[in-house]
Structures are given as structure tokens and as C-alpha cells.
Residue, then its C-alpha position, 0 to 999 in steps of 0.5 A: x854185333x862186331x866191335x869193331x863194326x860199332x866204334x867204327x859207326x859211332x865214333x868213326x874208327x875202331x881205334x879210341x887210341x886215335x881220338x881226344x877226350x872231347x870226340x870220345x864225349x861224342x860218340x858215348x853220348x851217341x851209343x847211349x842215344x842208341x842204347x835209349x831208342x834201340x828196341x831189338x834186346x841183343x843190340x840193346x845189350x851189346x849197346x849196353x856193354x859197349x856204354x859199360x866199357x867206355x864207364x858210363x853203363x846204367x845200373x841193370x835195374x835200370x838199363x833193362x825192364x826184363x828180367x833176363x836181360x837185368x840178370x844176364x846184365x848182372x852176370x857181365x858185370x860180375x863176370x867182367x869185374x871178376x877178371x879185373x882183379x886177375 
């Protein structure tokens, strides 16, 4: 999944800087609904990462039943938090 495509699909623009807070919240809600209904693991994981970037991803243990997906999410969080500290 391409980030610009995801942003355009859920927010109507590839640049969130163009949006006010209410438009961002509407898009965030759309992403959360898609995450909750998506069945394909890769797409679901990409939506979860987008939710994390928006500050509203559920914890991996609540988000993923499959242990492999949960572990991948935990690894992603560890790596992204480590990069933030740099």
C-alpha cells in the first residue's frame, strides 16, 4: 500500500497539512473503521501503522489475534520509538 494513496483515499489529500483538525478526525475514523473490517493481513497491518502515525492505533495485543502479526506490530513500535529518540 502506498502512503499517498492511503492518505488520498481516507483524507482526500496526500498532505495532512492541508486539513483542519475536524477533517483529520473524520479521516482517522475512516481508517479505524477500515482497520476493524479489513480481512487481508498485509492491508490490515498497513492501516494499523497509519493509525499509529495518527496517534490512535490500538495496542498490538488488542489489535492482532495472530501472534505473528502481534509480534510484527511490537517490533515496529520498538523500532519506531527508537528512531524517535535519535
